[in-house]
C-alpha positions in Angstrom: 5.8 8.1 6.2 8.3 10.8 6.4 5.9 13.4 5.2 4.3 12.3 8.3 6.5 12.6 10.8 7.7 16.0 9.2 4.5 17.6 10.0 4.7 15.5 13.3 7.9 17.1 14.3 6.9 20.6 13.2 4.1 20.5 15.1 5.8 19.4 18.2 8.1 22.2 17.8 5.8 25.1 17.5 3.9 23.4 21.1 7.5 23.0 22.8 8.8 26.3 21.6 5.7 28.1 22.8 5.7 26.4 26.1 9.4 28.0 26.9 7.6 31.2 26.8 3.6 31.4 27.2 1.2 28.9 26.1 -0.7 29.3 23.4 -3.6 30.8 25.3 -1.2 33.5 25.9 -0.3 34.2 22.0 -3.7 34.4 21.8 -3.9 37.1 24.9 -1.0 39.3 22.7 -2.8 39.0 19.2 -6.3 39.8 20.7 -4.8 42.6 22.2 -3.1 44.0 19.4 -6.6 43.9 17.7 -8.5 45.6 20.0 -6.7 48.0 21.8 -8.6 48.1 24.6 -8.2 46.1 28.1 -12.1 46.1 28.4 -13.1 44.4 24.9 -10.4 42.0 24.6 -11.5 40.7 28.0 -14.8 40.0 27.0 -13.4 38.1 23.9 -10.9 36.3 25.9 -14.0 35.2 28.2 -12.1 36.4 31.6 -12.2 39.8 33.8 -9.9 42.8 32.9 -8.0 42.2 36.5 -7.2 38.8 35.3 -6.1 39.8 31.8 -3.9 42.8 33.3 -2.5 40.0 35.7 -1.8 37.8 32.7 -0.3 40.5 30.4 1.8 41.7 33.6 3.1 37.7 33.2 4.4 37.7 29.6 6.0 41.0 30.0 7.9 40.1 33.1 8.9 36.8 30.8 10.1 39.3 27.9 11.9 41.8 30.5 10.3 44.5 28.7 6.7 46.1 28.7 4.9 45.5 25.5 1.9 48.0 25.4 1.4 51.3 26.7 -1.6 52.6 28.0 -3.4 55.9 27.0 -6.6 57.6 26.5 -6.8 56.4 22.9 -6.1 53.0 24.4 -3.0 50.5 24.1 -0.5 51.3 22.5 2.3 48.8 21.2 6.0 49.3 22.3 8.6 49.1 19.7 9.6 45.6 21.3 5.5 44.8 22.0 5.4 45.2 18.0 7.7 42.4 17.5 6.5 40.0 19.8 2.5 40.5 18.0 4.0 39.6 14.8 5.9 36.2 16.5 2.7 35.5 18.1 0.3 36.0 15.4 2.9 34.5 13.1 3.9 31.0 15.3 -0.6 30.9 15.5 -0.9 30.7 12.0 1.7 28.2 11.9 -0.1 26.1 14.6 -3.0 26.3 12.3 -1.7 25.2 9.3 0.0 22.4 10.6 -3.3 21.1 11.9 -5.1 21.1 8.5 -2.0 19.8 7.2 -2.7 16.7 10.0 -6.7 16.7 9.1 -5.8 16.2 4.9 -3.9 13.8 6.2 -7.2 12.1 7.3 -9.0 12.3 4.2 -5.7 11.0 2.1 -4.6 7.7 1.4 -0.6 7.6 2.3 1.8 6.0 4.2 4.1 2.6 3.1 2.4 -0.5 1.2 4.5 -3.6 1.8 3.4 -6.5 -0.8 4.8 -9.6 -0.6 3.9 -11.6 -4.5 4.2 -14.9 -5.7 6.8 -14.5 -8.6 4.4 -15.3 -11.7 1.5 -12.9 -10.1 4.0 -10.5 -10.0 5.7 -10.3 -13.2 1.9 -11.2 -15.2 -0.7 -9.7 -13.1 0.7 -7.0 -10.5 2.1 -4.6 -12.8 -1.2 -3.4 -14.7 -2.9 -3.1 -10.5 0.1 -1.1 -9.2 0.0 0.9 -11.9 -3.2 2.1 -11.7 -3.0 2.3 -7.6 0.0 4.5 -7.9 -1.9 6.8 -10.7 -4.7 6.9 -8.0 -2.9 7.0 -4.2 0.4 8.9 -5.6 1.0 10.0 -1.8 1.6 5.9 -0.7 4.6 4.5 -1.7 5.4 0.4 -2.3 7.3 -1.7 -1.2 7.5 -5.2 -3.0 8.6 -8.5 -2.7 8.8 -11.3 -5.1 9.2 -14.9 -4.5 7.6 -18.3 -3.9 4.4 -18.4 -1.9 6.4 -20.3 0.8 8.5 -17.1 1.2 5.5 -15.1 1.1 3.8 -16.6 4.2 7.3 -16.1 5.5 7.3 -12.4 4.8 4.4 -11.6 6.4 5.1 -13.9 9.5 8.5 -11.6 9.9 6.4 -8.2 9.5 8.3 -7.5 6.1 5.1 -7.1 3.9 1.5 -6.2 5.0 -0.3 -8.6 2.5 1.0 -11.3 0.5 -0.7 -12.9 -3.0 0.2 -16.8 -3.3 -0.5 -19.1 -5.9 -2.8 -22.6 -5.0 -3.3 -23.9 -1.7 -1.8 -21.6 1.7 -2.1 -22.9 4.9 -2.3 -19.2 6.1 -4.6 -18.9 9.2 -5.2 -15.4 8.9 -7.5 -13.3 6.3 -7.6 -14.8 3.2 -9.4 -13.2 -0.3 -10.0 -15.4 -3.1 -8.6 -13.1 -6.1 -9.3 -15.1 -9.4 -8.8 -18.7 -10.9 -6.9 -19.3 -14.3 -7.0 -22.5 -16.7 -4.1 -24.3 -17.3 -2.9 -25.1 -20.4 -0.6 -27.3 -22.5 0.9 -25.0 -24.7 4.3 -26.7 -27.7 4.5 -25.6 -31.5 3.3 -29.0 -32.6 1.0 -30.7 -30.6 -2.2 -30.1 -31.0 -4.4 -32.8 -29.0 -3.4 -34.4 -25.7 -3.3 -38.1 -27.7 -0.1 -36.6 -28.9 2.0 -36.5 -26.1 2.4 -40.6 -26.1 4.2 -40.4 -29.4 6.2 -37.1 -29.4 9.5 -37.5 -29.0 9.5 -33.2 -27.7 10.9 -32.9 -24.2 8.5 -32.0 -21.9 9.8 -28.7 -20.1 8.3 -28.6 -16.4 8.6 -25.7 -13.4 9.3 -27.1 -10.1 9.1 -24.8 -7.4 8.5 -25.5 -3.5 4.6 -25.0 -4.3 2.5 -27.8 -4.7 2.3 -26.7 -8.4 4.7 -29.1 -9.6 2.9 -31.8 -7.9 -0.3 -31.3 -9.3 1.2 -31.7 -12.6 2.6 -34.9 -11.4 -0.9 -36.0 -10.3 -2.5 -34.6 -13.3 -0.2 -37.0 -15.8 -0.9 -40.0 -13.9 -4.2 -39.5 -13.9 -4.0 -39.5 -17.5 -1.2 -41.2 -19.3 0.0 -44.4 -17.8 3.8 -43.6 -18.7 6.0 -41.4 -17.6 7.3 -38.9 -20.5 9.8 -39.5 -23.0 11.9 -36.9 -22.3 12.1 -33.5 -19.4 14.0 -30.6 -18.9 13.1 -29.5 -15.5 13.9 -25.9 -14.6 13.6 -23.3 -11.8 11.5 -20.7 -13.1 8.5 -20.2 -15.2 9.4 -17.7 -17.0 12.0 -20.0 -18.8 9.7 -22.8 -18.8 7.4 -20.5 -20.9 10.0 -19.1 -23.1 11.9 -22.5 -24.2 8.1 -23.9 -24.9 7.4 -20.6 -27.1 10.4 -20.8 -28.8 9.7 -24.7 -29.7 12.3 -26.5 -28.0 9.1 -28.3 -26.4 6.2 -28.6 -25.1 5.1 -27.3 -21.3 1.8 -26.7 -18.9 1.4 -22.9 -17.9 -1.8 -21.5 -15.9 -3.5 -18.7 -18.7 -2.4 -16.0 -16.2 1.5 -15.8 -18.2 -0.4 -16.1 -21.7 -1.3 -13.0 -23.3 -2.9 -14.9 -26.3 -1.0 -13.9 -28.8 1.5 -15.8 -28.6 1.9 -18.4 -31.9 1.7 -21.8 -30.0 -1.2 -24.5 -29.4 -3.1 -24.0 -26.3 -5.0 -27.3 -25.0 -6.8 -26.5 -22.2 -6.3 -29.6 -19.2 -9.2 -30.9 -17.2 -9.1 -32.5 -14.4 -9.7 -36.6 -13.8 -12.7 -38.2 -15.8 -14.3 -35.2 -16.1 -14.7 -31.7 -18.1 -13.8 -29.4 -15.2 -10.7 -27.9 -16.2 -8.2 -28.1 -14.8 -6.9 -24.7 -12.8 -5.1 -22.4 -10.0 -6.3 -19.9 -7.3 -4.7 -17.0 -6.5 -5.0 -15.5 -3.0 -4.3 -12.4 -1.4 -3.9 -12.9 2.5 -2.8 -10.9 5.5 -3.2 -10.1 9.1 -6.5 -8.6 10.3 -4.6 -5.7 11.8 -3.5 -5.2 8.0 -6.5 -5.4 6.5 -7.8 -2.1 8.1 -5.0 0.2 6.9 -5.7 2.4 4.6 -3.4 2.1 1.7 -4.4 -1.7 2.1 -8.1 -0.6 2.0 -7.1 1.0 -0.7 -5.1 -1.6 -2.3 -7.9 -4.1 -1.8 -10.4 -2.4 -3.8 -8.1 -1.9 -6.9 -6.8 -5.6 -6.6 -10.7 -6.6 -6.4 -11.3 -4.5 -9.3 -8.6 -6.3 -12.0 -9.1 -10.2 -10.4 -12.5 -9.5 -11.4 -11.8 -8.8 -14.7 -9.5 -12.1 -15.0 -12.7 -13.9 -13.6 -14.8 -12.6 -16.7 -12.2 -13.2 -19.3 -12.1 -16.8 -18.0 -15.8 -17.4 -18.7 
């Protein structure tokens, strides 16, 4: 944004400075007169009459308070003052053209600031790979990232702190909503190898409690499979804490596959929903207002996100 603003200010300075003493057309008059050294030929190039050109030149010379050209048998000869004004006119017209070219270049590039609000679990386990590719492909884009619970992500969008949000589970968002991927839920433990062992184990059930419906979904799943509550429980407020405690053998936990890379030395048991063999899963969504999705930096981000989201879905199959 600063780069765009700098170019725009630079352009305005040129426009306003020239308007103080001569228009762009008058600058072109000086430049063409210096090139042609002939009133008739210069008038033809400018598509005006010779009398009109003479009047314009007199007006320019009046502003500078000195004669810029001397008429001779060899044509127009610039005075020492005229040489200075000619050089100034040429440099300013060149600068104007450069600014226009840079503005046009902006239209062919993705730039600006991409403001993302992302659920913490996705921000830790999935988004870094996406952003690595994005910043490599679009180096002119600046990134602003907010992480938190899904409810905080939605609030960030409402408050204008983010252009797009990445949320988990079922979101009540009324704007544009794009499904990214679905990951499987696993029971993770160092010792438990079958779900039936939960009924007899003395190991604590480590649970992550958030403001989303994640905790509630786990409670519903438990009640659908077991008649009694866990014998021992540990409640934590961060899913990464929950994961690390399970990986270190403190107890068992239910974790989404997005948090597991396959290299963990633990038993993983895929959970099923109800009496069917359908896996218990968790969805991730990209949300935002329609107007935000029309921004070039957001459009570019969506393309990269889709690519990585498809790879997650393929790995789940």
